[in-house]
SELO-381101 format. One record per residue: residue in one letter; x, y, z of N, C-alpha, C in turn. Coordinates in steps of 0.02 Angstrom, whole numbers, plus 32768, in hexadecimal, padded with zeros to 4 digits. Last residue first. Layout:
N
AXYZXYZXYZ
...
This chain:
397
A39D1F4B8870E3A0FF4E086FB3A07F4ED86B0
E3937F4CF87613962F4A787333991F4D5871A
V38F2F4B788023913F4ED87D33941F4C887A2
S38BAF469885E389EF473882138BBF4A387F1
G395DF42E8896391AF43F88AD38F0F43D8869
F39EBF42388A439C9F44288613982F4528870
L39EFF3F089293A16F427891239F1F44D88D4
E39A0F3838925398DF3B4895839B0F3F98944
Q39EBF33788CC39ABF34B88B8398EF38488E9
V3A59F31F89163A69F34E88DE3A1DF35E88C4
S3A3CF32C89CF3A41F302898F3A4AF3338952
D3A37F37A8A3D3A4BF3348A433A56F3058A02
A3A5AF4248A4F3A37F3F48A273A64F3AB8A37
T3A93F48E8A963A6DF4638AB73A51F42B8A8F
L3AE4F4D38A3A3AFBF4D98A893AD0F4A28AA9
A3AB6F4D189BB3AE1F4AA89CB3AF9F4A28A18
R3A55F53F89B53A3BF4FB89C13A71F4C989DF
Q3AB4F5AB899A3A86F5A589DA3A6EF56889EF
W3ADDF57A89243B12F574895C3AE5F57D899C
W3A67F57F88D43A8EF53888E33AB0F543891D
T3A69F60688CA3A2AF5E288E73A43F59D8900
N3ADCF62D88813AD1F63E88C93A95F61988EC
L3ABBF5E888093AECF5CA88363AE6F5EB887B
L3A53F63B87DC3A47F5F887ED3A77F5DE8818
E3AA2F6AF87CA3A6CF6B087FC3A5BF668880C
S3AF8F68E87623B13F69887A63ADCF69087D4
D3AEFF61586EE3AC3F64087123ADAF6488757
P3B38F5AB86B43B49F5F3869D3B27F62C86C5
C3B7FF51486EC3B45F53F86F13B53F59386E5
D3BEEF4CA86FB3BE0F4E786B93BA2F50F86B3
L3BE8F496877D3C22F4BA87673C17F4E38726
I3B68F44E87763B78F48A87A73BAFF4B6878D
Q3B7DF3F5871B3B43F41987173B4FF458873A
S3BEEF3B5874B3BF3F3DA870D3BB5F4018706
A3BAAF36F87B33BDFF39C87BE3BEAF3D48783
E3B5AF31D876C3B3FF34B87953B6DF37F87A2
A3BB7F2CD87203B86F2F386FF3B6AF32B872A
A3BF2F28B878E3C1FF2BB87653BEFF2E58738
T3B81F294881A3BA4F27287E53BCCF2A487C1
L3B9CF2A488C73B98F2C988893BB0F29D8857
P3B66F29689743B84F27789373B6AF2A088F6
V3B91F2F289FC3B5FF2EC89CA3B75F2D88988
G3BE7F30F8A5F3BDEF2C48A503BA1F2BF8A1E
R3C1DF3878A723BE5F3758AA53BC5F32C8A8F
R3C82F38B8A193C95F3858A603C5BF3728A8D
A3C3AF38D899F3C61F35A89B23C77F35189F6
L3BF1F40B89B13BC7F3CB89AF3BF8F39089B7
L3C5CF46389A33C38F45C89E83C10F41C89E5
D3C8CF44889253CBDF442895B3C92F43389A4
V3C1EF47C88DF3C37F43688D43C64F41D890F
I3C1BF502890E3BE4F4D789103BFBF491890E
L3C99F53788E33C8CF52D892A3C4BF5038938
R3C8CF53588533CBFF50588753CA8F4FC88C6
A3C2BF599884C3C1FF55088333C4AF51F8858
V3C76F601887B3C35F5F188A13C21F5A78891
G3CD1F60D880E3CE1F608885D3CABF5EC8880
R3C89F61B87983CB7F5E787AB3CC1F5DB87F1
R3C54F69A87B93C26F66287A53C4CF62487BA
E3CBCF6F187CE3C8CF6E788043C63F6AD87F4
G3CEFF6EE874D3D1CF6D587853CE8F6CC87BE
E3C87F72786FE3C9EF6DC86ED3CC6F6C3872F
R3C8AF7A6872F3C4DF77887373C5DF72C872C
L3D0CF7D887173CF5F7D3875A3CB1F7A0875A
G3D4AF7DD86963D4DF7A386C03D2BF79B8701
A3D3BF85E86603D36F81B86353D33F7DB8666
D3D3FF8C186C13D0AF8BE86873D07F87B8667
R3DB5F8A087073D75F8AD87253D36F8A886F6
E3E14F89F86A23E02F86086C73DBBF86586E9
T3E17F91D86783E02F8ED864E3DEFF8B1866C
K3E3FF96086F03DF9F96E86D03DE2F93E869C
A3EBAF92886FC3E85F92187323E41F92A8714
R3EFFF95586903EF1F90B86A13EB8F90186CE
Q3F03F9E286B13EDDF9C586713ECEF9788681
E3F4CF9E687243F0AF9F787263EE1F9DF86EA
S3FCAF9B486F13FA9F98B87263F5AF99E872A
L3FE6FA1686943FD7F9CF867D3FB2F9A586AD
W4001FA7E86F43FCAFA8686C63FAFFA3D86AD
A406DFA47873C402BFA5987643FF7FA59872B
V40C5FA4086D340B2FA0086F44078FA0D8714
G40E0FAC786B940C3FA9C868840A8FA5B86A6
D4110FAF9873240D0FB08871F40B0FADD86EA
R4185FAB487384159FAA3876C4118FABA8756
W41C7FAE686C241B6FA9D86C14181FA8A86F9
Q41D9FB6986EC41B6FB5D86B2419CFB1286B3
E4237FB55875D41EDFB6F876341C9FB608731
V429FFB1E8717427CFAEF87464235FB0D874F
A42C1FB8E86C642ADFB5286A64289FB2386D8
A42F6FBDB872F42BFFBF98705429AFBB586E6
A435CFB9B87684323FBA4879342E1FBB68763
D43C5FB23874A439CFB598720435AFB68873F
D43E8FABA8787440FFAF3879143F3FB2D8771
F439DFA4F876B4387FA7487A643B4FAAA87AA
S4374FA3586C043ABFA3886F34398FA658726
P42CCF9FF86B84307FA1986A1433CFA1786D7
P426CF96286A84281F9A086D442C2F9B886B2
E4208F93C8623423BF92C864C425CF96D866F
P4157F95986264196F967861041CDF957863F
F40E1F8CE862840F8F90C864A413DF9188630
A4056F8A585CB409DF89E85CB40B5F8DF85F0
F3FB4F87086143FDFF8A885EE402AF89F85F5
V3F53F7F586013F8BF802861D3FB1F83C85F4
A3E9EF7EC86183EDCF7F985E53F14F80F860B
G3E73F78486A43E5DF7AC86643EA6F7B4863D
E3E30F76187393E56F74E870A3E46F76F86CC
T3E14F7C787D13DFEF7A287973E2FF7928762
P3E03F7CA88793E28F7DD88403E09F7AC8809
P3D62F7EC88C93D95F7C388BE3DC1F7D3887F
D3D2CF89588F33D25F85388D73D67F82C88CE
L3D0AF8EE89923D34F8E289533D27F8978932
L3C61F90789B93C9DF8E289C13CC5F8E68986
A3BF4F98689EE3C0CF96489BB3C51F94889CC
P3BB6F97C8A943BCFF9A68A603BEDF9728A2C
V3B21F93A8AE03B64F92D8AD23B87F95C8A90
A3A99F9578AEC3AC1F9808B0D3B13F9788AF9
E3A56F8E88AB13A5BF9268A913A83F95E8AA9
A3A6FF8808B1C3A8EF87E8AD33A96F8CB8AAE
N3A87F8CA8BB33A61F8A18B8A3A83F8AA8B42
V3AEFF8B28C2C3AB2F8DE8C2A3A82F8B58BFC
F3B41F8408C293B49F8768C553B0BF8A18C60
T3B24F7EB8BB93B0AF7D78C013B12F80B8C38
A3B6CF8188B563B26F8268B5A3B03F8128B96
L3BEBF7ED8B6A3BDCF82A8B793B8FF83F8B7C
H3BD4F75C8B413BE2F76E8B8D3BD7F7B58B94
E3BC9F76E8AB43B92F7538ADB3B8FF75E8B23
G3C4AF7A38A983C04F7CD8A863BCDF7AF8AB1
C3C9EF7418AB83C99F7758AE03C5EF7A88AD1
A3C79F6D58A603C6FF6D18AA83C6BF70D8ACC
L3C98F71B89E53C58F6FF89EC3C43F6F88A3C
R3D1EF73489F23CF1F76A89E53CA8F75889FE
V3D54F6B98A053D5CF6E48A403D25F71E8A38
A3D3DF67F89893D1EF65B89C23D18F69789FF
I3D8DF6CD89403D41F6CD892C3D1BF6B6896E
A3E0AF6BC89793DF2F6F889763D9FF6FA896C
L3E18F62F89523E15F64989993DF7F688899B
D3E1DF63A88C73DE8F61688E53DE1F6268928
R3E99F67C88C63E63F69988B13E27F68188C9
V3EF2F60D88ED3EE4F64989193EAEF6748902
R3ED9F5C2887D3EBAF5A388BA3EB9F5E388EC
A3F1BF5F688143ED1F5F288113EB4F5E4884D
H3F97F5F3884E3F7FF635883E3F30F6358837
L3FB4F57088523FA5F59088893F89F5D38884
T3FB7F55787C03F83F53B87E53F79F55B882C
T402CF5A987A63FEDF5BB87873FAFF59787AA
L4095F56A87EF407DF5B187FC4034F5C387E3
E4096F4F187B34085F4F187F2406CF53B880F
Q40BFF521872E407BF4F587384062F4FC8783
P413FF554874A4104F57A873140C4F55A873F
T4179F50D87EF4178F50787A14141F53D878B
I41F4F53A885E41A6F536885041A5F53F8809
R426FF52688DE425EF51E8895420EF5188897
F42F8F564893542AAF55D89334298F55888EA
S437CF5758943436AF53389314319F52B8929
K4392F5EB897C439DF5E0893A4392F5A1891C
S4326F62E89E8434CF5F589D9435AF5F38991
Y42E4F6A78A084322F6A58A2A434FF6618A0D
R4260F6B089CB428FF6F189CF42D3F6D689E2
A4238F63A89CE4234F658898E4257F696898D
E4235F6158A54426BF5F28A264268F61989E0
I41D4F65B8A9A421EF65C8AB14243F6498A6E
Y415EF64F8A4B4168F68A8A7741B0F6968A83
S4154F5CF8A184167F60E89E64175F6468A10
R411BF56E8A5B4161F57A8A674179F5B98A3B
R4094F57C8A2D40A4F58D8A7340E8F5998A7F
L40A3F54F89B0408BF59089C0409FF5AB89FC
L40CAF4C989CA40F4F4EF89A240E4F53A89AB
S4056F49A8A0B4099F4A28A3640CDF4CE8A14
F3FFDF49789A73FF5F4C889D74036F4CE8A04
L403EF432895D403AF477893A4030F4A88971
A402CF3C989B54077F3D989984072F4198976
A3FA5F3BB89B93FCAF3CE89F5400EF3E489E3
D3F83F395893C3F71F3D3894F3F95F3EA898F
P3F98F319890C3FCDF34489073FBEF3908924
D3F74F2E789AE3FA8F2F989783F83F2F6893B
L3EFAF3458A133F10F30589EE3F4DF31A89B7
T3EE7F3C98A473EE2F3898A6E3F04F34C8A51
R3ED8F4398A043F19F4328A2A3F1AF3E88A53
P3E8CF4B989A43E93F46B89B13ED6F45C89D1
I3E54F54589DA3E8FF53389BE3E97F4E489CF
P3DE0F53A8A2C3DDAF55A89E63E14F55889B8
E3DA2F4E18A963DDEF4D88A6D3DE1F4F88A2B
I3D44F52B8AD43D59F4E78AF63DA0F4DB8AD4
L3CFEF59C8AB23D45F59D8AC93D65F5668ADF
A3C7CF5868A9C3CA7F59C8A5D3CF4F5968A70
P3C46F57D8B1F3C4DF53F8AF03C78F54A8AB3
H3CAAF5D68B993C75F5DC8B653C79F5978B37
L3D06F5BE8BFE3CDCF5FC8BFE3CA1F5FB8BCD
S3D61F5538C023D20F5448C223CEFF5848C1E
S3DD0F5818BB33DA9F5438B9B3D62F53D8BB8
I3E21F5E58BE53DE3F5FC8BC63DB6F5C28BB0
Q3E88F59B8C2B3E61F5CE8C533E23F5DF8C2C
D3EC2F5568BBE3E9DF52E8BF53E74F5618C1F
A3EFBF5BF8B753ECDF5908B593EA5F56D8B8F
L3F63F5EA8BD63F29F6148BC33EECF5EF8BA4
V3FB5F5778BDE3F8DF58D8C143F59F5BF8C05
Q3FDDF5738B523FB6F5398B743F90F5518BAE
L401DF5E98B403FDFF5DD8B243FB3F5AE8B40
D4074F64A8BAB4067F6088B9F4021F5F98B83
H407FF6C48BE94080F6C48BA14076F67E8B81
T403BF7098C7B4055F6D58C584054F6D98C0E
K3FEFF7638CC04033F7768CA84050F7468C76
P3F3EF7698C9B3F77F7568CC13FBAF7688CA1
K3EBDF7DF8CB43EF1F7C38C843F38F7AC8C9E
Y3E1BF7F18CDA3E5BF7E18CEF3E7EF7CA8CBA
G3D97F7EB8CCC3DB2F8278CDF3DF5F8298CF3
T3D54F7788CA13D65F7748CE33D86F7B78D00
F3D28F78F8C1B3D04F7598C4C3D1BF7668C8D
V3D81F7F28BE63D30F7F08BDC3D11F7CF8C0E
L3DFCF7BC8C083DE2F7FD8C233D9EF80A8C1C
L3DFBF7478BBF3DFEF7458C0A3DEFF7838C24
T3DF3F77F8B353DC1F7498B4C3DC4F74D8B9D
A3E70F7BC8B2A3E2FF7DD8B1E3DF6F7B98B3A
H3EC9F7588B353EC4F7888B6B3E7CF7B28B69
Y3EB4F7148AC43EA1F6EE8B073EA2F7208B40
Y3EE0F76B8A6C3E98F7578A663E82F7388AAE
R3F67F76F8A953F35F7B18A983EEBF79B8A97
E3F92F6EE8A713F97F7078AB43F67F73A8AC3
A3F87F6F789E43F59F6CB8A083F5BF6E18A52
A3FE1F75D89C13FA5F76789AE3F6FF73689DA
Q405DF71E89F14044F7698A0C3FF6F77089FF
H4062F6B68995405FF6AE89D84043F6EB89FA
L407AF70C8927403BF6E1892D402AF6CC8972
L40F2F742893C40B9F768893E4074F74A893B
F413DF6C68937413AF6ED897440FDF71B8975
A4130F6AA88B34114F67A88E9410CF6998920
A416EF70C886E4125F705886E4109F6DA8897
H41F4F6F3889B41D0F73A88A84189F72A88A6
A4202F67D88574204F681889B41E5F6BD88BA
L41F9F69D87D041C5F66E87EC41C6F675883D
Q420FF7078764421EF70D87A641EBF6E187CF
G41DCF71286E94205F6D486EF4222F6D48734
M4188F77686C941CDF78586C241FEF74786CB
A410EF73586E4411FF74B869B4167F7568692
Q411DF736876F411DF6F8874D4131F70586FC
Y410FF7B5878B4154F79D879C415BF7598778
Y4088F7CE876240BFF7F487474105F7D1874A
A403BF77987B44046F771876F4076F7968746
T404FF7AE8830406EF77088254071F76887DC
G4005F82988314054F82C882E406CF7E98818
Q3F88F7F388543F97F81188093FE4F8148805
W3FA3F7CC88D93F90F79D88AC3F97F7B78860
F3FBAF84D890F3FEDF81F890D3FDEF7E388D6
A3F35F88389013F6DF8A188E93FACF86F88DC
S3EECF82C89523EE1F82689093F13F84A88EF
G3F2AF84A89D13F2AF80989BA3F1DF807896C
S3EF1F8CE89DF3F37F8C689DF3F49F87F89C7
G3E65F8B689DF3E86F8D989A93ECAF8CF89A1
F3E65F8728A5A3E4AF84D8A1D3E6BF87389DD
W3E8EF8DB8AB43EAFF88F8AAC3EA6F86D8A69
Y3E2CF9428A943E72F94D8A9A3E97F9088A88
Q3DACF9068AA43DC0F9288A6B3E0EF9348A63
F3DADF8C98B263DA1F8A88AE93DC4F8CF8AA8
D3DBDF9408B763DF0F90D8B753DECF8E08B3A
Y3D41F9858B5A3D7CF9A28B453DBAF96D8B44
H3CEBF91D8B893CE6F9318B413D26F9548B2C
A3D05F91D8C133D0FF8E98BE43D11F8F28BA6
V3CDEF9A88C373D26F9908C3E3D33F9578C13
E3C5AF9A88C0A3C86F9DB8BF03CCEF9BE8BF5
L3C26F9428C5A3C1AF9408C163C54F96C8BF3
R3C38F97D8CD93C55F93E8CC63C5EF9338C7E
E3BE2F9EC8CCB3C2BF9F28CDA3C50F9B98CC5
N3B69F9A38CC53B81F9D18C8B3BC7F9E58C92
P3B65F9708D493B60F9448D103B79F96B8CD0
T3BDEF9C68DB63B93F9B98D983B97F98F8D5A
L3C51F9858E203C42F99C8DDE3BFEF9938DD0
A3C90F9AD8EBB3C5FF9898E9E3C4FF9AA8E59
K3D33F9A58EED3D01F9CF8ED93CCEF9A98EB1
P3D7EF9538F803D6DF95F8F343D36F98D8F28
K3E05F9958FD93DC1F9828FD63DA5F9868F95
A3EA6F9448FE13E7FF97C8FDD3E33F9628FDD
L3EFFF8E390653EDBF8E990243EAEF9209021
T3F95F8F290B43F50F90590B73F2DF903906F
L4016F88F91064000F8BD90CC3FB5F8C090CF
R403FF843916D4068F87491594048F8AC912A
Q3FF8F7C791833FE1F7FC91AD400EF83F919D
S4013F755913B4042F76791614035F7A69191
N3FA9F6D891193FA6F71D911F3FDAF737914D
F3F56F65390BE3F8DF66D90E63F8BF6BD90DF
L3EDEF63A908C3F04F604909E3F3EF61990CF
E3E41F682907C3E83F68C90973EA9F65190AC
V3DD3F6648FF33DE6F64B903E3E30F65B9047
G3D5FF6D88F9F3DA3F6B58FA33DAAF6928FF2
E3CF8F7288F813CE7F6DC8F833D2BF6B98F9A
V3D27F7A68F933CE6F7918FAD3CE3F7458FB4
L3DA1F7AF8F533D94F7CA8F9B3D59F7B18FB8
I3D7FF7848ED83DAAF7588F003DA5F7718F4B
D3D2EF7E08EA93D0CF7A98EB03D38F7778EE2
S3D90F8458E953D5AF8588EC73D33F8138EDC
F3DD6F8108E2A3DF9F8188E713DC4F8178EA7
F3D79F8178DCB3DA2F7DA8DD23DB6F7D68E1C
Y3D55F8978DBE3D2BF86C8DE83D43F8248DED
R3DA2F9298DE23DADF8E78DB63D84F8AF8DDF
G3DA9F9A38E143D6BF97E8E183D69F9478DF0
R3E19F9E68E3B3DFBF9EE8DF73DBAF9D08DED
R3E33F9AC8EB43E23F9F18EAC3E09F9FB8E6C
I3E77F9358E823E3AF9318EAB3E14F9748EAC
E3EE2F9608E413EAEF93B8E183E66F93A8E39
Q3F2AF9978EA23F12F9C38E6E3EDBF99F8E46
N3F42F9208EF13F20F95B8F0B3F03F9878ED9
L3F9CF8E38E963F5FF8C58EA93F2CF8F78EC0
Q4007F93D8E913FE4F92A8E583F9CF9138E65
K402AF92F8F194027F96B8EF63FF6F9658EBD
I404DF8A98F344015F8CB8F4F4007F9108F33
D4065F8438E9B4082F86B8EDB4046F8908EF1
H4024F79E8E774024F7EF8E6A4040F80E8EAD
V4007F7108E21402EF7308E514034F7768E42
F3FAEF6868E1B3FA7F6C78E083FCFF6F38E38
L3FAFF5DA8DEF3FD1F60B8E173FC4F64E8DF8
S3F54F54A8DE83F64F5898DC33F73F5C08DF8
V3F57F49A8DD93F64F4D48E033F79F5058DDB
P3EE1F40F8DC93F12F4428DB13F1CF4778DD9
T3EDAF3728E1B3EC1F3BC8E183EE9F3EC8DFD
S3F14F2FA8E223EEEF3098DE53ED8F3538DE6
G3F89F3348E933F72F2FE8E713F4EF3108E33
A3FC5F39E8ED63F84F3A28EC73F60F3668EA6
L404FF39A8ED5402EF38C8F113FE3F3828F07
A4071F3BE8E574080F3798E6D4067F3658EAB
R4051F4428E554025F40F8E2B4032F3C68E3F
A40B5F4768E9F4070F4738EC44043F4418E94
Q411EF46B8E4B4121F4478E8440DBF4488EA6
D40EBF4BE8DE240F8F47A8DD040FDF44B8E11
N40F5F53B8E2D40B3F5238E1040BAF4DB8E01
L4174F5498E4D414EF5408E874101F5218E69
T41A5F55C8DC641B9F5258DEC418BF5188E27
S415FF5E08DA94151F59B8D814174F5578DAA
W4193F6308E07414FF61D8E134141F5DF8DDD
L421BF6348DD64208F6268E2041C2F6068E25
A4208F6648D56422BF6218D62421BF6088DA6
E41D8F6E48D6641AFF6AC8D5041C7F6688D5D
K41CDF7628DD04205F7258DC441E0F6EC8DAA
A417EF7C58DE44192F7BB8DA341C1F7868D9B
A416EF7CD8E704137F7BB8E474144F7A78E00
L41E3F8068E8B41D5F7C58EA4419FF7A98E7E
K41D8F8858E574209F85C8E3D4203F8188E54
P4170F8BE8EA8415DF8AB8E604199F8818E41
E415CF8858F54417FF8A38F164175F88E8ED8
R4107F8348FA14116F8788FB24132F8A58F74
V4084F7C68F5C40CCF7D68F7B40D0F81F8F84
V4005F7528F5E4013F79E8F674058F7A08F84
I3FB2F6DE8EF63FF5F6F18F283FFAF73B8F29
L3F25F6858EE83F3CF6CD8EE03F7AF6D18F12
L3EF9F5F58E963F23F6158ED43F3BF6508EBD
D3E8EF5748E6C3EAAF5BD8E5A3EBAF5E18E99
Y3E92F4DA8E4E3EA1F5028E8D3EBEF53F8E6D
D3E16F4BB8DC03E54F4CF8DE23E5EF4E38E24
S3DB5F4288D9E3DBFF46C8DAF3DFEF4758DC6
F3DCCF3B58D1A3DD1F3C28D5E3DDDF40E8D6F
Y3D9BF33E8CA83D9AF3848CB83D99F3928CFC
L3D8AF2BD8C713DD1F2D38C7C3DD0F3218C86
N3D16F2878C5B3D2EF2B98C2B3D72F2D28C3C
D3D0FF2368CCF3D00F2178C8F3D16F2408C51
H3D2EF27F8D3E3D69F2538D253D54F2338CE0
D3D18F31D8D6C3CFBF2F38D333D2EF2C18D1B
E3D03F3818DE13D34F34F8DD33D13F3158DA8
V3CEAF4288E053CD9F3EF8DDD3D10F3C58DD8
W3CB2F4978E863CDDF47C8E573CD0F43F8E3D
D3C6AF4F58EDA3C4AF4D28EA03C7FF4B98E6D
G3CA2F5318F463C84F4FC8F4F3C58F4DF8F11
R3CEEF5A98F3B3CA3F5B68F3E3C7CF5748F53
A3D66F57C8F383D54F5AB8F743D0AF5AA8F7D
F3D66F52E8ECC3D77F50A8F043D5DF53D8F45
S3D4AF5888E643D18F55B8E733D28F5398EBC
G3D9EF6228EA03D7DF5FA8E6B3D54F5C68E8F
F3E2AF6268F143DECF6438EF93DD6F6138EC5
L3E94F6328FA23E76F5FF8F6B3E38F6248F5A
I3F1FF6928FBD3ED6F6908FBC3EBDF65E8F8A
L3FA4F6D1901E3F8CF6998FEF3F48F68A8FF6
M4010F74A90403FCCF73890413FC2F700900E
E409BF7559033407EF77B906D4038F75F906F
V4127F6EB901240DFF6F7900B40C2F71B9040
P41BCF6DD8FEE419CF70790184156F7179013
A41C2F6218FC341C2F6678FAC41A3F6978FE9
G41B2F5A68FFB41DDF5B08FC241E4F5F28FA7
G4159F5A7905F4198F592907041CFF59E9036
C40DEF5C6901C40F7F5F290584141F5E5906B
L40D7F54C8FCE40DBF5978FAB40F2F5C68FE4
L40D6F4E890284101F4E78FEE410EF52D8FD8
K4068F501907C40A5F501909640E3F5059064
T4007F5029016400BF53D9037404DF53C905A
I4007F4798FEF4014F4AF8FBF402CF4EC8FDD
A3FD9F446906D4019F43090504032F4659024
A3F57F47390703F7FF48790A63FCDF476908A
L3F23F4378FF83F25F48A8FFB3F56F49A9038
Q3F19F3BC901E3F44F3C98FDF3F56F4148FE8
E3EC8F3C1908B3F0FF3A1908F3F38F3BB905B
R3E56F3E5904E3E69F40A90873EBBF3FC9089
K3E3FF3708FFA3E4AF3B58FDD3E69F3E5900D
P3E22F30990583E61F30990283E73F34A900A
D3DAAF33C90A13DF0F33D90C23E26F339908B
P3D4AF3AC90373D5AF36A90593D9FF3719072
L3D18F45890603D3DF42990393D44F3E29062
H3CDCF4AD90C13CB3F48C90823CD0F45B905D
E3D3DF4D5910E3D14F49F91293CEDF48290F4
L3D9FF52B91053D9DF4FF90CF3D6FF4C890E4
S3D9CF5DF91363D90F599913C3D8AF57290FD
T3D9EF662911E3DDDF64191303DD8F5F8913E
K3D5FF6DC90A53D57F6A790D13DA2F68D90E3
M3D53F78F90B03D77F75990933D72F71C90C1
């Protein structure tokens, strides 16, 4: 691991020195490591587009209980950001036992930190494990397993949202929708970095995936009002939907967010599929779970009295069977249409973010295109096209 910051300009070194003093003075930090673009030397400060690379900092502590003190680290993170000026700060806190377990498992996120990171502080009281180098096939196997687990979990929560909304339990539905979005973000980060942060803050997670793939810049709109207000509502659902009696979300807000989280799932699957193909080749990537699909809604029976064990068991079996039938119906009826709509929206959003002008008619031509194969062609072109003529090329819709 490196120990020098000579590749950084003086103002950056001064900021990092102040942040190091703050963090080590505010908590019993055993190690502090700078990683990511500022450690490698390829950071970005784009004042025109307001994009700035983060100071990514790995904090190593001795005890799991200390690593779990979210209020402490959140406060220190806010204080560090105040010292960093326009440069965002991201703290990643781990206890030494868990960190060494991840290193020994060959998690390339941590292995890369050990190779590329810059040590800002070391108490010399702890020792890091030696990483295991994964082969490309092993990386693919680990990343594919992580995707299937977390993406599948996200889709299960997404499906559950409709059940609680139908029952009129809107706060319950909002919490499940937050969980769906959080798990889609986690699936993405594990595929791209091999790392799943402990935070439940959707704002932090969205920021972390935004630079990984063009489809992930803003799959859930959150920059402008009223999109920002809706995203804030989803973000707050993790705490407020469970614990605050004053939490309110309307059926229309929930329906809109339900669709947007599904758009996130579509973007995540597309981006992760393309990234997994870089490990070995596209043919070697096992099949990925499909995004959840909209379709017929089966009515679930009302739960019986939980004092009647036999009735509860029968109710549970009935709900399980109905869930399976609904999944089959949605998969058969909605999969192709859902994928088509998702890819079409991604194309329009990507062109807008790249500054390629579209007339209303041209946007409708993309959004209403029924040909999934043609949409996939347009998606590939949208990554580099400088005009709508270049996007459409010689292919007619």
